[in-house]
C-alpha positions, -999 to +999 in steps of 0.1 A: +264-570-001+299-583+003+305-619+013+334-639+027+364-625+045+355-589+036+320-592+051+316-576+085+287-565+108+278-528+103+295-506+129+280-477+147+303-453+127+286-465+095+252-453+109+268-420+119+283-414+084+250-423+068+232-397+088+259-373+082+257-376+045+219-376+044+216-344+067+245-323+055+225-304+031+203-290+058+231-280+082+239-244+091+269-232+069+295-236+097+285-271+107+284-281+070+320-273+068+328-295+097+307-323+084+324-320+050+358-322+066+347-354+085+335-370+053+365-361+033+390-372+059+376-403+076+408-424+069+430-398+087+406-382+113+416-405+141+447-385+144+428-352+149+414-331+178+383-310+180+408-281+179+427-291+148+395-299+129+381-265+137+413-249+125+413-267+092+376-263+086+378-225+095+352-226+123+351-223+160+361-253+181+326-254+196+310-259+162+327-293+159+310-305+190+277-289+180+277-309+147+286-341+162+258-339+189+233-329+162+238-364+146+237-382+180+274-383+189+284-367+224+318-354+211+351-363+197+357-389+226+326-409+215+334-403+178+369-418+183+353-448+203+331-455+173+361-455+151+379-479+174+348-502+174+346-500+136+384-509+131+384-536+157+355-553+138+371-550+104+406-556+114+417-522+098+444-503+116+438-473+137+459-451+160+465-462+195+437-451+219+444-415+231+471-410+206+471-379+186+497-372+158+517-342+163+509-314+138+542-317+120+536-354+115+501-348+104+516-327+077+541-353+068+514-379+066+493-357+043+523-353+020+528-390+018+492-396+012+491-369-015+521-387-031+500-419-033+470-401-045+490-385-074+501-420-085+465-432-085+455-402-106+477-415-133+456-446-139+440-443-173+467-418-185+483-425-218+516-434-201+500-458-177+479-476-204+510-480-225+530-493-197+502-518-188+501-528-224+538-534-228+540-555-196+508-576-205+517-582-242+553-590-241+563-626-240+590-620-214+597-591-190+629-580-172+630-559-142+660-539-131+669-514-106+702-502-090+715-485-057+688-479-032+659-493-053+674-525-063+654-543-034+622-528-047+630-540-083+637-575-071+605-575-051+586-562-081+600-589-103+589-617-079+555-602-075+549-596-113+560-632-118+529-643-101+507-622-125+523-633-156+549-658-169+586-653-178+596-625-155+632-621-145+652-597-123+681-583-146+713-577-127+736-562-152+764-560-129+762-597-120+754-612-154+771-585-176+738-588-198+745-624-209+706-628-209+705-604-239+730-621-262+702-632-284+679-601-294+642-609-293+617-604-320+604-568-319+579-562-291+582-596-276+604-586-247+599-558-222+622-541-198+608-524-166+632-500-150+628-484-115+651-455-111+655-425-086+678-398-079+709-400-078+701-418-111+722-449-119+740-444-152+734-481-159+696-476-161+697-452-189+723-473-207+704-504-203+672-488-213+685-475-245+702-508-253+668-525-248+653-502-274+681-509-298+673-546-294+636-541-301+625-543-265+597-522-252+607-500-221+587-490-189+601-467-165+590-459-130+608-432-115+606-399-094+594-364-106+629-352-116+642-379-139+658-363-169+662-392-192+633-415-192+610-395-215+637-396-243+637-434-242+600-445-239+565-432-238+557-454-209+571-433-179+553-432-146+567-402-126+560-405-088+564-379-061+593-384-039+600-352-021+576-353+008+598-338+035+613-371+048+650-374+056+655-395+024+632-394-007+599-412-001+594-446-019+556-446-014+549-434-048+573-459-064+557-487-045+522-477-053+531-474-089+547-508-093+518-524-073+491-508-096+511-519-127+512-556-114+476-555-105+466-540-140+488-567-157+469-594-137+435-580-144+443-578-182+455-614-184+436-640-203+454-667-183+438-687-154+454-669-125+436-688-099+453-719-113+486-701-115+484-691-077+476-728-069+505-740-090+528-715-072+515-725-036+520-762-046+556-755-057+563-735-025+548-763-004+571-788-019+601-769-004+585-764+029+576-727+027+542-733+042 
C-alpha cells in the first residue's frame, strides 16, 4: 500500500476495473473485445464515446453498453462519472465533463502518445545505457542546443544540475567555447547535445570537437538526424513527425527527462541533501 501524498481512497472505477480484469476470460467474444479495449486505453478513454469504442473494437455499439451493464455500470455516462470521481480524488487530470475529443484530435493525441511510448521503449537499449553511463560518470557535463531547442537545452541543463554536480549550459555563440580552452582528461567531461531538423551546423561541429578533446558525447535528436551516429554510440532518436504544424517536442522532452531521472537514480550522492541545499540557496534570494 502506498503512503503519503500518493495515498488515496479507492474510487469506484478501481472496483469496476478489478471486476473487469477478473471476469474478462468468461465474457462472450464480442464483449471481451470491448473489455480489452477499456483495459488497454483507460488513460485516454474519457475522450471516447460508445460509438467510437465500438468502431475501434470492431463490435456493434450495443455491445459496449451490454458489457458495461454486465459489470454493474449503467452505461458510458455512469462510466465517465466514475472516472471523474476517481480523478477528482487523485488530482489527476481528466477532460471537461461532457467534452469529447473530435476524431481528428483523437488521432493526433494517439500519435503524440505513441511518440512518448517509443521513447520509453528505448530504456534498456545499448544507446540509452551508454548515454546514462556517460552522464553519470563524467566529472562535468555541458548541455547545448541551438535554434528552436535552445530553450529545451537550457532547461535540461538546469534540471540535470539538480541530479548531479558541475553541469553547465554551453552557448557556443556567446562564449566562443572559452570553456573548452583547457581540454579535460579523457572521459572526464561529457557533452549532451539536443538537435532537431533543420539541424544546426554548430551542433555537429561542437560534437566532433568534443570527441577530439576526449569528451564523451550524448545526442538526443529526432528520427531523421544524419550526423549523430557518426560521432557517438549514445544517440537517442525520438519521433517528431506526429502531424502537428511544427515538429513535436514531446519525444525530446521525454528523453531528456528520462536521462535526468536515470542519472539521479544511478548516483551514489546524497540527493536528498542536495535538494535541501538547493532549496536553502533559493530561499536566500527570496525564490520561495
